[in-house]
C-alpha angles and dihedrals in degrees: 000000000000088000091053093051092046089052092047088050092049092050089046088050093046092047091051091047092049093048090047090047091049090048091047092045091052092051089047088055093045091052088041089056095042088048091052091046092048090048090048090050090045088050092047091047094048088048090050091046090049088050091047090050092046090047090047091051089047092049090049093050092046088050091052092049091048089052091049092048089047090053091046090046089053090050090048092048091050090050090049089049091051094047090048089052092049091048092048092048089050088048093051089044091052091046092048090049090048091051093048091046091051093048090047091050091050091049092046088052093048089046092049087048093049092046091051092052089046089053092048089053104036102016135245127324092258091053090046093051087048091052095044088050090054094046090050089051091049093044089050092052087047093053089046089052093047090048094050090043090053090050092047091046090049094049090047090051090051092049089050092054091046090051093048092057086063099038100038093229127139119252123199109223115195116223128193112280092227096049111129132157143145134256109250099179137018128197103195092184096061097026097236135124139199118230129201090228126083146151096319088059095048101265114153133187116267088017113136127226134189124232121213140175122196093349089309125121110231106163153336132251135205115204113237102177136004133211132179098276103003142042141191121229137183121238105241102226097207089062101042113119100162141006109286112231138192109277094029108140122246123200139163120270090249095045 
């Protein structure tokens, strides 16, 4: 009886141990499967992380490359802009030079045509030079003649004045038509005045001057003596219409 119970107990213990073993073994299998699944998930996550890091690195590298290409594109664009400006300036300069050359060509042709017409009317350059030389020679002779004639007339006038002193006759002495001056002093007692014009201005002895004040004729003078820049004249009583004063204007009869 005891043996039977002991056997039953052993069987029960064995059955319990077998069941416990099976249960533990199942749990171990489950844990192993879970571990394997977690390891696989971890490997997959790590692989995805590696892929993500690689993708990020690639993206960063591509971004850096894109930035570098953008900077290079900017530099290239600036250079192209500068080259375009240079080319535009060259084109504008060339156009301006062409327009100027065209205008000069047109002007040259017009000048050539005018000169051709001028030569047809007046002769060639050589003939014109010859004519100008002849004209210059004739003009020089004329000027010399005028100078000599003026000297002779002046001498004749002086001789006439000298002669009139001895004969008592009146001599007409011509004065420059633009002669003009002022009375600088008056001697009422002896009826003579001092003028601020003389030989350099064309005053001659025995020449006659008119005296005016405010566009009114007030007298007439006859020159007695002449110096370089002043002269002395008598007041002609027959023509005296008012008392002559310092500051009155004097001028030649033909002025």
